[in-house]
N, C-alpha and C positions, 0 to 999 in steps of 0.2 A: 435183510437190510438193517443197518445200524439204528435207524430211528424207530424201527417196529418192535426192537427189543431192548432199546436205550442202552445198546453196548456194541462196541466194535469187534468183539470177540468173534472169529469165524467169518469175518467179513472181507479181508484182505484190503482194507482201506489203504494201507502204506503203499500197496501196489499201484494205487491209481491217483493218490494225493500226496502232497509233501508241502514243507513250508508253512505259509500262512493258511493256505487251504486245509491242510491237515490240522492245523492247531484250531481252526474255526469249526471244522467238524466235531473233533474231540471236545470242544466247549459246548456245542450244541447237544451232543450226546450226554455228557456230565449234566447239564442243565435239565435235561429231560429225565434223566435217571433220578436226580434229587428231587424233582417235582411229581416223581410217579407216573409221568405221561408216556404215551406211546403214539406214533403216527401210524395210520392204517389206510389202505386204499392206494389209488394211484395218483400220481402227479401227471398232468397234462404237459406236453412240451411242444415248442415250435422253435428248435434251435437253428440257428444260422452260424456258420463259422467262416473265419477268414484266416488263411493259413499263410505263414511266411516261411519258406523252407530255405531261404537265402541267409537267414539270421543265424547267429551262432550262439546257443543252440537254437535249431527251428522251433518256432512258437506259433500259437494260434490264439485267437480270441473268439469265444463262443457266447454269443448272446442268445437267451433264450427267454420265451415267455411261459412261466410257470402258471399251470392252472389248477386251482384247489377244489374245483367243483366236485371231483370223486375222492377226496382226501379228507380225513377226519382225525382229529386228535382225542385220545381218550385217557381217562384216569380210572382205574379199577374197573376197566371194561365199559365204563359209561362216557358217552360223546361229552366234549367240552365245546362251548361255543367260540368261535373265533372272535378276537378282539373286534370291536365295532368299526375300527378304523382299517382293519385288514382287508385289502382288495382281494377278490377272488382271483384275479390274474396281475401278475407283476413281472417285471424284468429281472433277469439275473445275468452275471457276467462271470464267465470261467476263463482263466488263462493257463493252458497247458504249456509245456515245453517237452521236447523230445530229448531224453537222456542218451548218454552213450551207449546203453543196451538196446537202443532202438524203441524203447517203450515211451509212451507219452504219459506224463503225470500233471495233474493240474496243481499249480503252485499258488493260485490265488482265486478265490471265489467270493463274489461280492453279490448280495441280495439288495435290489432297489425297490424296495416295497413302496416308495413314493412315485414311482414310474410304472403306471398300469399299461397294460397293452390288450 
């Protein structure tokens, strides 16, 4: 995973994300690389999807509740505390669309850190 090594090399991110979502991911990876940090452990998820196959192209909206309980950020192998304002569970929204090759790609991804769940 890109955030575990602060690099997209070998991750195939472009197969799953495009546009704003890909730019956001790349910026997050660059920020982590420059800060010397890595994300370790698992993210908890509670995704819910709404799909519109009649739109052109077909689209979806995926809302998720990310749970950071089993996630840790480290620098030089040492754990870093989360910012005090960081909720342990918060909402995210992903907006994928189906491309002509039949594959779905996330084109927009937003973290709603102010919306706890």
